[in-house]
C-alpha positions in Angstrom: 35.2 50.1 -94.6 37.3 53.1 -93.6 40.7 52.6 -92.1 39.5 54.0 -88.7 36.6 51.5 -88.6 38.9 48.7 -89.7 41.4 49.6 -87.0 38.6 49.8 -84.4 37.2 46.4 -85.4 40.6 44.8 -85.3 41.3 46.3 -81.9 38.0 45.2 -80.6 38.7 41.6 -81.7 42.1 41.6 -80.2 41.0 42.6 -76.7 38.0 40.3 -76.3 40.0 38.3 -73.7 40.1 41.4 -71.5 37.0 41.9 -69.2 35.4 45.3 -69.6 33.9 44.9 -66.1 37.0 46.6 -64.7 37.3 50.3 -64.8 40.9 50.3 -66.0 39.8 48.4 -69.1 37.2 51.0 -70.2 37.5 51.8 -73.9 38.8 48.4 -75.0 35.2 47.6 -76.2 33.5 50.0 -78.7 30.3 49.7 -76.6 32.1 50.8 -73.4 33.8 54.1 -74.0 35.8 55.9 -71.4 33.4 58.9 -71.5 30.3 56.7 -71.1 31.9 54.8 -68.2 32.7 58.0 -66.4 29.2 59.3 -66.9 27.9 56.2 -65.2 30.4 56.7 -62.4 29.2 60.2 -61.8 25.6 59.1 -61.7 26.4 56.4 -59.2 28.5 58.7 -57.1 25.7 61.3 -56.9 23.3 58.5 -55.9 25.6 57.3 -53.2 26.1 60.8 -51.8 22.4 61.4 -51.7 21.7 58.1 -50.1 24.3 58.6 -47.5 22.9 62.0 -46.7 19.4 60.5 -46.2 20.9 57.8 -43.9 22.8 60.3 -41.9 19.6 62.4 -41.5 17.7 59.3 -40.4 20.5 58.4 -37.9 20.5 61.9 -36.5 16.8 61.8 -35.9 16.6 58.4 -34.3 19.9 58.6 -32.3 17.8 59.8 -29.3 15.6 56.7 -29.5 17.5 53.6 -28.4 14.8 51.3 -29.7 14.8 52.6 -33.3 18.6 52.9 -33.2 18.8 49.2 -32.4 16.3 48.4 -35.1 18.4 50.3 -37.7 21.6 48.6 -36.7 20.0 45.2 -37.1 18.7 46.2 -40.5 22.3 47.3 -41.4 23.6 43.9 -40.3 21.0 42.0 -42.4 21.7 44.1 -45.5 25.4 43.6 -44.9 25.0 39.8 -45.0 22.8 40.0 -48.1 25.2 42.4 -49.8 28.2 40.2 -49.1 26.3 37.2 -50.4 25.5 39.0 -53.6 29.1 40.2 -53.9 30.5 36.6 -53.6 27.9 35.3 -56.2 28.9 38.1 -58.6 32.6 37.3 -58.3 31.9 33.6 -59.0 30.0 34.6 -62.1 32.9 36.9 -63.2 35.5 34.2 -62.8 33.3 31.5 -64.5 33.9 29.3 -61.5 30.7 27.4 -62.1 28.6 26.4 -65.1 26.2 28.9 -66.7 23.0 27.3 -65.5 24.4 26.7 -62.1 25.3 30.4 -61.9 21.7 31.4 -62.7 20.6 29.2 -59.8 23.2 30.8 -57.5 22.0 34.3 -58.5 18.4 33.3 -57.6 19.5 31.9 -54.3 21.5 34.9 -53.2 18.7 37.2 -54.3 16.2 35.3 -52.2 18.5 35.7 -49.1 18.6 39.4 -49.7 14.9 39.6 -50.2 14.3 37.6 -47.0 16.5 40.0 -45.1 14.7 43.0 -46.5 11.3 41.4 -45.8 12.2 40.8 -42.1 13.3 44.5 -41.9 10.1 45.7 -43.5 7.9 43.5 -41.3 9.7 44.6 -38.2 9.4 48.3 -39.1 5.6 47.9 -39.8 5.1 46.1 -36.4 7.0 48.9 -34.6 4.9 51.6 -36.3 1.6 49.9 -35.6 2.5 49.2 -32.0 3.8 52.8 -31.5 0.5 54.3 -32.7 -1.4 52.1 -30.3 1.1 52.7 -27.4 0.9 56.4 -27.9 -2.9 56.3 -27.4 -2.6 54.1 -24.3 0.3 56.1 -22.8 -1.7 59.3 -22.8 -4.0 57.6 -20.3 -1.4 55.5 -18.5 -0.4 58.5 -16.4 -3.9 58.5 -14.8 -4.3 57.0 -11.4 -6.8 54.2 -11.0 -9.3 56.6 -9.5 -8.9 59.1 -12.3 -9.2 56.4 -14.9 -12.3 55.1 -13.3 -13.8 58.6 -13.3 -12.8 59.0 -16.9 -14.5 55.7 -17.9 -17.6 56.4 -15.9 -18.3 60.1 -16.6 -16.5 61.2 -19.8 -18.8 61.3 -22.8 -16.0 60.3 -25.2 -15.1 57.2 -23.2 -16.9 53.8 -23.9 -16.0 51.3 -21.3 -17.1 48.4 -23.5 -14.9 49.4 -26.5 -11.8 47.4 -27.3 -9.6 50.4 -26.7 -11.1 51.1 -23.3 -10.7 47.5 -22.3 -7.1 47.6 -23.4 -6.4 50.5 -21.2 -8.2 49.0 -18.2 -6.4 45.7 -18.9 -3.1 47.4 -18.7 -4.0 49.1 -15.4 -5.3 45.9 -13.8 -2.1 44.0 -14.9 0.0 46.9 -13.7 -1.5 46.7 -10.2 -1.1 43.0 -10.1 2.5 43.2 -11.1 3.4 45.9 -8.6 1.6 44.2 -5.7 3.0 40.8 -6.5 6.6 41.9 -6.6 6.2 44.8 -4.1 7.3 47.5 -6.4 6.4 51.2 -6.0 3.6 52.9 -7.9 5.9 55.1 -9.9 7.3 52.0 -11.7 6.3 52.4 -15.4 4.6 49.1 -16.3 3.7 50.3 -19.8 7.3 51.0 -20.5 8.3 47.6 -19.1 5.8 46.0 -21.5 7.1 48.1 -24.4 10.7 46.9 -23.7 9.5 43.3 -23.9 7.6 44.1 -27.1 10.9 45.4 -28.6 12.8 42.3 -27.5 10.2 40.1 -29.2 10.5 42.0 -32.5 14.3 42.1 -32.3 14.4 38.4 -31.9 13.0 38.1 -35.5 16.4 39.2 -36.8 18.2 36.4 -35.1 17.5 33.6 -37.5 18.7 30.3 -36.0 20.3 27.5 -38.0 17.4 25.2 -37.3 15.1 28.0 -38.5 17.0 28.2 -41.8 16.7 24.5 -42.2 12.9 24.7 -41.7 12.6 27.6 -44.1 14.5 25.6 -46.8 12.3 22.5 -46.0 9.2 24.5 -46.6 10.5 25.7 -50.0 11.3 22.1 -50.9 7.9 20.9 -49.9 6.2 23.7 -51.8 8.0 22.8 -55.1 7.5 19.1 -54.5 3.7 19.6 -54.1 3.6 22.0 -57.1 5.6 19.5 -59.2 3.1 16.7 -58.4 0.2 18.8 -59.5 2.0 19.9 -62.7 2.8 16.2 -63.6 -0.8 15.2 -63.0 -2.3 18.0 -65.0 0.0 18.8 -67.8 2.1 15.7 -68.7 0.5 12.9 -70.5 1.0 9.4 -69.1 2.5 8.1 -72.4 4.9 11.0 -72.7 8.5 10.0 -73.5 11.6 11.4 -71.9 12.5 13.3 -75.1 9.2 15.1 -75.0 9.6 16.0 -71.4 13.1 17.2 -71.9 12.1 19.3 -74.9 10.4 21.7 -72.5 7.0 23.3 -72.4 5.3 25.9 -74.5 3.9 29.2 -73.3 0.4 28.0 -72.6 1.7 25.2 -70.5 4.0 27.6 -68.7 1.0 29.8 -67.8 -0.9 26.9 -66.4 2.1 25.8 -64.4 2.5 29.3 -62.9 -1.2 29.3 -62.1 -0.8 26.0 -60.3 2.1 27.3 -58.3 0.2 30.4 -57.2 -2.7 28.2 -56.1 -0.4 26.1 -54.0 1.2 29.2 -52.6 -2.2 30.6 -51.8 -3.0 27.5 -49.8 0.3 28.0 -47.9 -0.5 31.6 -47.1 -4.0 30.8 -46.0 -2.7 28.1 -43.6 -0.2 30.6 -42.3 -2.9 33.2 -41.7 -5.2 30.8 -39.9 -2.2 29.7 -37.7 -1.5 33.3 -36.9 -5.1 33.9 -36.0 -5.3 30.8 -33.9 -2.1 31.7 -32.0 -3.3 35.2 -31.5 -6.7 34.0 -30.1 -4.9 31.6 -27.8 -2.5 34.2 -26.4 -5.4 36.7 -26.1 -7.3 34.1 -24.1 -4.3 33.7 -21.8 -4.2 37.4 -21.2 -7.9 37.3 -20.3 -7.1 34.5 -17.8 -4.4 36.6 -16.2 -6.8 39.6 -15.9 -9.4 37.5 -14.2 -6.8 36.2 -11.8 -5.5 39.7 -11.2 -9.0 41.1 -10.5 -9.9 38.2 -8.1 -12.4 36.7 -10.5 -14.3 39.9 -11.2 -15.6 39.8 -14.8 -16.5 43.5 -14.8 -13.4 45.7 -15.6 -15.0 48.7 -13.8 -15.5 46.7 -10.6 -11.9 45.5 -10.7 -10.8 49.1 -11.4 -12.8 50.3 -8.4 -11.1 47.8 -6.1 -7.7 48.8 -7.5 -8.5 52.5 -6.9 -9.3 51.9 -3.3 -6.0 50.0 -2.7 -4.1 52.7 -4.6 -5.6 55.4 -2.5 -4.5 53.6 0.6 -0.9 53.3 -0.7 -0.8 57.0 -1.7 -1.8 58.0 1.8 1.8 57.2 2.7 3.7 58.5 -0.3 7.2 57.3 -1.1 10.0 59.7 -2.1 11.7 59.3 -5.5 14.9 58.2 -3.9 13.1 55.6 -1.8 11.2 54.3 -4.9 14.3 54.0 -7.0 16.1 52.3 -4.1 13.3 49.7 -3.8 13.4 49.0 -7.5 17.2 48.8 -7.5 17.2 46.4 -4.6 14.7 44.2 -6.3 16.6 44.3 -9.6 19.8 43.4 -7.9 18.2 40.3 -6.4 17.6 38.9 -9.9 20.3 37.2 -11.9 20.7 38.8 -15.3 21.3 35.7 -17.5 20.6 35.0 -21.1 17.0 34.2 -22.1 16.8 30.6 -23.4 13.9 30.8 -25.8 15.4 29.4 -29.0 14.1 26.4 -31.0 17.1 24.3 -29.8 16.2 25.3 -26.2 12.6 24.2 -26.8 13.8 20.8 -28.1 16.1 20.3 -25.1 13.2 21.2 -22.7 10.9 18.7 -24.5 13.6 16.0 -24.3 14.1 16.7 -20.5 10.4 16.4 -19.9 10.3 13.0 -21.8 13.0 11.6 -19.7 11.6 13.1 -16.5 14.4 15.5 -15.8 13.0 19.0 -15.2 15.2 21.9 -15.7 16.0 23.8 -12.5 14.7 27.3 -12.7 16.9 30.1 -11.4 15.8 33.3 -9.8 16.5 35.4 -12.9 12.9 34.9 -14.0 10.6 34.9 -10.9 7.3 33.2 -11.6 3.9 34.1 -10.2 3.4 31.2 -7.7 -0.4 31.1 -7.6 -1.1 31.8 -11.3 -1.8 28.8 -13.4 -2.3 29.0 -17.2 -3.6 25.7 -18.6 -1.7 24.3 -21.6 0.6 27.3 -21.7 4.4 27.2 -22.4 6.0 30.6 -22.7 9.0 29.1 -24.6 6.8 27.1 -27.0 4.5 30.1 -27.7 7.5 32.4 -28.3 9.2 29.9 -30.7 5.9 29.2 -32.6 5.2 32.9 -33.0 8.7 33.6 -34.2 8.5 30.8 -36.8 5.1 32.0 -38.1 6.3 35.5 -38.5 9.5 34.3 -40.2 7.4 32.3 -42.6 5.3 35.4 -43.3 8.5 37.3 -44.2 9.7 34.3 -46.3 6.6 34.1 -48.4 6.7 37.9 -48.8 10.3 37.6 -50.1 9.4 34.8 -52.5 6.4 36.7 -54.0 8.3 40.1 -54.0 11.2 38.6 -56.0 8.8 36.9 -58.4 6.9 40.2 -58.9 10.1 42.2 -59.6 11.3 39.5 -62.1 8.0 39.3 -64.0 6.5 42.8 -64.1 8.7 44.1 -66.9 8.6 41.0 -69.2 4.8 40.9 -68.8 4.5 44.6 -69.7 6.7 44.1 -72.8 5.0 40.9 -74.0 1.5 41.8 -72.9 0.9 38.2 -72.0 -0.1 36.7 -68.6 -1.0 40.1 -67.2 -2.9 38.3 -64.5 0.3 36.9 -63.1 1.8 40.1 -61.5 -1.7 41.1 -60.3 -2.1 37.7 -58.6 1.2 38.2 -56.9 0.1 41.6 -55.6 -3.0 39.9 -54.2 -0.9 37.4 -52.4 1.3 40.1 -51.1 -1.7 42.0 -49.8 -2.6 39.0 -47.6 0.9 38.9 -46.1 0.9 42.7 -45.6 -2.4 42.4 -43.7 -0.7 39.8 -41.5 2.1 42.3 -40.9 -0.4 45.1 -40.1 -2.8 43.3 -37.9 -2.0 39.8 -36.7 1.8 40.4 -36.1 1.6 43.5 -33.9 -1.5 42.2 -32.0 0.3 38.9 -31.4 3.4 40.5 -30.1 1.5 42.9 -27.9 -0.5 40.2 -26.1 2.5 37.9 -25.9 4.4 40.8 -24.2 1.6 41.3 -21.7 1.8 37.6 -20.8 5.6 37.6 -20.6 5.6 40.8 -18.6 3.1 39.5 -16.0 3.9 35.9 -15.4 7.5 36.5 -14.7 10.1 39.2 -14.2 12.5 39.9 -17.0 15.7 41.3 -15.4 17.1 43.1 -18.4 13.9 45.0 -19.2 13.3 45.7 -15.6 16.7 47.3 -15.2 16.2 49.3 -18.4 13.1 50.8 -16.8 15.0 51.7 -13.7 17.7 53.3 -15.7 15.0 55.2 -17.5 13.9 56.8 -14.1 17.5 57.7 -13.4 17.9 59.3 -16.8 14.7 61.4 -16.2 16.0 62.6 -12.9 19.2 63.8 -14.5 17.2 65.3 -17.4 15.5 67.6 -14.9 18.7 69.5 -14.4 19.3 69.5 -18.1 15.8 71.0 -18.6 16.5 73.8 -16.1 19.9 74.5 -17.6 18.4 74.6 -21.1 15.6 76.9 -20.1 18.0 79.4 -18.4 20.3 79.3 -21.4 17.4 80.0 -23.7 16.3 82.9 -21.6 19.8 84.4 -21.5 20.2 84.0 -25.3 16.8 85.6 -26.1 16.6 88.3 -23.5 13.9 86.6 -21.5 13.3 85.5 -17.9 11.8 82.5 -16.3 8.9 84.8 -15.4 8.1 84.9 -19.1 7.8 81.1 -19.1 5.5 81.4 -16.0 3.4 83.9 -17.8 3.0 81.7 -20.9 2.0 78.7 -18.8 -0.6 80.7 -16.8 -2.0 82.1 -20.0 -2.9 78.5 -21.0 -5.2 78.4 -18.0 -7.8 81.2 -18.6 -10.2 79.8 -15.9 -7.4 79.8 -13.3 -7.8 76.2 -12.3 -4.2 75.8 -11.4 -3.8 72.9 -13.9 -2.6 72.7 -17.5 -2.7 69.8 -20.0 0.5 67.8 -19.9 1.1 68.0 -23.7 0.6 71.7 -23.6 3.2 72.0 -20.8 5.6 69.8 -22.9 5.2 72.0 -25.9 6.0 75.2 -23.9 9.1 73.6 -22.4 10.1 72.6 -25.9 9.6 76.2 -27.0 12.0 77.3 -24.3 14.8 75.2 -25.5 14.4 71.7 -24.1 12.7 68.8 -25.9 11.2 66.1 -23.7 10.3 62.8 -25.4 6.7 61.7 -24.7 7.8 58.7 -22.6 10.3 60.6 -20.5 8.0 63.5 -20.0 5.3 61.2 -18.7 7.8 59.7 -16.3 8.8 63.2 -15.2 5.2 64.0 -14.5 4.7 60.8 -12.6 7.8 61.4 -10.5 7.1 65.0 -9.6 3.4 65.8 -9.7 0.0 64.7 -8.4 -2.0 65.1 -11.6 -5.7 65.5 -12.1 -6.3 63.2 -15.0 -4.0 64.4 -17.8 -3.6 67.8 -16.3 -0.5 68.9 -14.4 -0.5 71.5 -11.5 1.8 74.2 -12.9 2.5 75.7 -9.4 4.3 72.5 -8.6 6.2 72.7 -11.9 7.3 76.2 -11.0 8.4 75.0 -7.6 10.5 72.2 -9.2 12.0 74.6 -11.8 12.9 77.3 -9.4 14.5 74.7 -7.1 16.6 73.3 -10.0 17.7 76.8 -11.1 18.7 77.7 -7.6 20.7 74.5 -7.4 22.5 75.3 -10.7 23.3 78.8 -9.4 24.7 77.5 -6.2 26.8 74.9 -8.0 28.0 77.6 -10.4 29.0 79.9 -7.6 30.8 77.1 -5.8 32.7 76.2 -9.0 33.7 79.9 -9.5 35.1 80.0 -5.9 37.0 76.8 -6.5 38.5 77.9 -9.8 39.7 81.1 -8.1 42.0 79.0 -6.0 40.0 79.0 -2.7 39.9 75.7 -0.8 41.0 73.6 -3.7 43.0 70.5 -2.8 46.1 70.2 -5.0 45.8 66.5 -5.6 42.3 66.7 -7.0 43.2 69.7 -9.0 46.1 67.9 -10.7 43.8 64.9 -11.3 41.2 67.2 -12.8 43.8 68.8 -15.1 45.0 65.4 -16.3 41.5 64.4 -17.2 40.6 67.6 -18.9 42.8 70.6 -19.9 41.8 73.9 -18.4 40.7 75.4 -21.7 38.3 72.5 -22.4 37.3 72.4 -18.7 36.1 76.0 -18.9 34.4 75.6 -22.2 30.7 75.8 -21.2 27.6 77.5 -22.5 28.1 81.3 -22.4 25.1 83.4 -21.2 24.3 86.9 -22.2 26.0 88.1 -19.0 29.3 86.7 -20.0 29.3 83.9 -17.4 30.3 80.3 -18.0 27.8 77.7 -17.1 29.3 74.3 -16.0 28.3 71.0 -17.6 27.4 67.9 -15.6 30.8 66.3 -15.7 32.2 69.4 -14.0 29.4 69.4 -11.4 30.0 65.7 -10.5 33.8 66.4 -10.1 32.9 69.6 -8.1 30.7 67.5 -5.7 33.6 65.1 -5.2 36.0 68.0 -4.6 33.7 69.5 -2.1 33.2 66.3 -0.2 37.0 65.7 -0.1 37.7 69.2 1.1 35.1 69.1 3.8 36.5 65.8 5.0 40.1 67.1 4.8 39.2 70.3 6.7 37.5 68.2 9.4 40.5 66.0 9.8 42.9 69.0 9.9 40.8 70.7 12.5 40.6 67.5 14.6 44.4 67.3 14.6 44.8 71.0 15.5 42.3 71.0 18.3 44.4 68.8 20.7 47.4 71.0 20.2 45.4 74.1 21.1 44.1 72.3 24.2 47.6 71.4 25.2 48.9 74.9 24.6 46.1 76.4 26.8 46.9 73.8 29.5 50.6 74.9 29.5 
């Protein structure tokens, strides 16, 4: 052995007490050189940079969508919990705080927690995507009035009134009319968005795993292994086997049979879960049918119910309500409700059951107004919600168990080329659970949201819909400002926008498809989301089916641009020092320096366009100055009268 090799070996032996898991100790082991360690650091750093870039791109895209932003934040929280659990387990392993075999069990436990968190996130994302696809199809027809929808179902060749999709659309319209007439809300109220808000709340509740829920999940795991162990003892251990033989372990063939038995037991678990999901879905769907029958006054024909709704809607539209009046009515109704926390947890269900047993009914507050004359037999909203949440949590738990087993077994099976059926069987079980995520889970949540949205008023979701209307009204001014800015920057005029829209109507009908109008507006610098654009159309236009009268759109657009021009001229006059009250000017300067106050969008004509914060303050200044001038004139007038008298 050379002197260098002998020195290296001696050095390696002398530093075995130093852990090479720390960066500063790199090179103390011949297998962990400094250059190799830094190579891995570079690779990991590049991966982290790329991953953060992807996350930032995703956040930038979904920042405009509060629902998906909330979903992403909940995913972050679950991954944070799983990551911290894995970090603590790794530190215990590094410090040799527990025995070797106990450490292996701890690693499996923290892995399953992380897998469970990921499974809930995956299941929720799948449910959101499936519901969004369906909601987009329904929303395209939700802007139709009952008369237009009836005409579409009766005369359009592509419409089949007896299809499930058509029934779903008519169901939504019937329930919408029932909800609006029951609570005396205006027709512009977006019932589909209200239902979507409740759908989102149902899915978000899956992330809030309660303590009792954790106990139930652990209990199910325990029962699973208890049943599997009984089957293993009956099938693979002889009656006269001694303790020494049992403790000696099992061979490969017996291990394969034990795994097969556990998969059989797990298959039974999954089939029971699937049947339970189907039964609950059928039950909730039946309750939706009962509500539709009640809302249509017992009419079993959806078309007949739609005809009656169309007649009532025509009578209401004969006396239209302005946007301000509609929002005022909705705000007054929302303010009459008490916004309290929803009590739909497992513990709340247990307390409700205990109160019923002792005959002490819980006093209902006005926060969730019930439909007085609607009776659903054998229905408890709280019990159905808890049961649905438990079943979906079990679905995610089974998926986590199988997913972790697949990741742990696929590489050893490929290397050993034994028990190749095992990972394939795991994939088959995962396919059943994925089917539950794709079909039963979104359908169950959709029908449950329809029931919850109809039988009572949810204050939080109702106020979110009203805020949505207010946002759309503010976005109208943003749209006009963006279009004018785009025209200034590209040497165009609003007449060019008008020409492009008219060109989309070669037959000169005066109407254009709503999606085509949204695309043209997007081309001119302002992007409307599909939901907000539909609300904008409902607020401003009397549509003909899905077609919008573009003459009315031009009227709205020109009115908004004239309003912006007037506000801009008034601001220019105020900033020049005319009729500006000193107290408000000082306040304005304290809130925003003059440089930043004047930093707006510059047009091609060199003018500054004010933002909305400036316009709001401008409105306040104008109101104050008008009041101040009136008071000053009132004080001066008596003096003039006295002088004339003298």
